[in-house]
N, C-alpha and C positions, 0 to 999 in steps of 0.2 A: 479433489473437489474444491480447491481453494477459489477458483474463479466462480463457482456456484455460490460459495459463501460470500465473496465480494459482491456478486450480483444481488444476492438476497439482502445484504446490509444496505447497499446503495439504492435499492428499490424503496427502502423505508426512510433513509436519511443520507446526507452526504458522507462519503467515505474517503478519508485521506490515508495514504499508506506510501511506503517507499516505492517509487516508480523510476524506471530508467528513462532518461530524456537527454538527448544531446551528449551521450557518453557519460552521464553522471547519474547517480542515484540520489533522489531527493524526495521529500514528502510532496505529494500532489494528489489532486482529486482523481479517484479511480473511475475509469470508463472501460468499456469492453475492449477498446483499442489500446489501452495503457499496458505497458509491460511492467508488471509488479516484480519487485526485487526484494523479497523479505530475507534473502540470504546475506545481504550486505550488512555488516555490523555497524558501520559508521557512514551515515548518510551525509551529504554536503551540509544540510541544515537539519536541525532537530525537529522532532514532532511538536515541540513546544511552539514553533512558529505558527501552528494552526490556532493558537490562542492569542497571538500578537500580530495582528495585520500590519502590513508595511505602512499603510495610510488609513486614517480613520477620522471622520468629522466628529469633533468633540462638542462643538457648539455652533450655533448660527446666531446672527444678530439682526434685529429689525430696528431700523432707526426712523423715527418720526419726529421731526423737529429736533428738540433737545432731549427727547426721550429715547432710551435704548432698551430694547427688550431682548433678553437672552432666550433663545429657543433650544430646548433640550433635544439633542440628536440621538439619544439612546432609544433603541428599538429592540424588542425581544429577538433573541437569536434562534435560528432554526436548529434543531438537534443535529449533531454530527458525530462521527466516530473517527478516532485516530487509531489505526491498526498498526501493529508491529513496533510499538515503542519498546525500546530496550530498557533494562533495569536501571541503568545510570540516568537516563532521561526521566524515567518514571519517578525515581527518587527526587529529582529536581523539582517536581511539582509540589512536593511538601514544602520546599524552601520558598518557591514562588507564592504559594498559598499563605505562608506566614507573613510575607511582605505585602502582597496585594489584597489580602482578605482581612488584614488587621485594620484597626481604626487608624486613619480614615480609610474605609473600604474603597478600592478602585472598582466602581460598579461596572465599568466596561469589561474588565477582566472577569469579574464575578459572573456576569451574564454569559460570557463564553465558557467559563468553567462549568457552570450549571448545565449548559447545553451540550457540552462535549463528553463523550464516553471514551475512556482510554483502554485500549486492548493491548496489553503488553505481550512480548514474545521473548521467552527465555533464551539466553545464549548458551548453546550446547558446547561450543568451543570458543571461549573468549580469547581474544588476541593477547599477545604478550604486552602490548602497549595499553591495554585496558586498565582502568584504575578502580574498578568496582571493589576489588578486595581491599585496596588501600583505604577506602572510605567506608568499609563495612557493609557494602551493598551486595546482596546475594543475587548473582546473575542468573541463577537457576529458579529463583522465586521472585519474579520481577514486580509483583503487586499490580496496581492499576484497578480498573473496574472489572476487568476480565484478564486472567492470566492464561497464556497459551504456551504449549511446548510442542515441538515437532520431534518425532522419533521415527526415522524411516519415512514412510509415506503417510504417517498418521499425525493429525493435529489433535492435541489434547486441549480442552477448553474448560476453564473453571471460573464461574462467576464469583466475585468477591464483594460486590456492593449491590445496592438496589438498582443503580443504573446498569450494572453488569447483568443482573437478573432480567431486567426489562429487555435488554438487547438479546440475551439468550432466548427469551420467550419469542422474540420476533423471528429467529432463525432456527428454532429447535427442530424443525422437520429435517434439517440436514445432518443432525447428530444421531449417534447411537449411544445408548447409555453405557458408561464404563464404570469401573470400580474406582473408588477413592483411594489414593495412595497414602 
């Protein structure tokens, strides 16, 4: 029922997840036509890219004679979900937060971070080239706002933050109650 889950999430807010396009798996906006690929461990680009647009207007200027007025370009960001983030990328958000949310706060990053909900996906079989263990990252408990695990044909979902609980509430009709491990 993953497509149902993707549809339910995307009906409420934008959903970014690993999708196949032009022979590569990369994070992209989910549509019904998109080919989701959550089995690929290493996407071309990270889910972090959803928080760092390639281009962005930081300021505009209005000139009248010798007077220059700076026009703030910040606008509230619409809520969005990044699904399928692996433990290594999820751990990197803590590093980015320490850099961009410390004084002086990068308010552009802050607005995107507040709008974004991170749904992680545990790695059942990390590759030999993965470095999670080296850096003390638990690939089986990836963190985020919601953590997911797949076993067989079952997706397990656990809210970890208020944003995760809010997302869970929006799609709760798709879930059946399970026991906490």
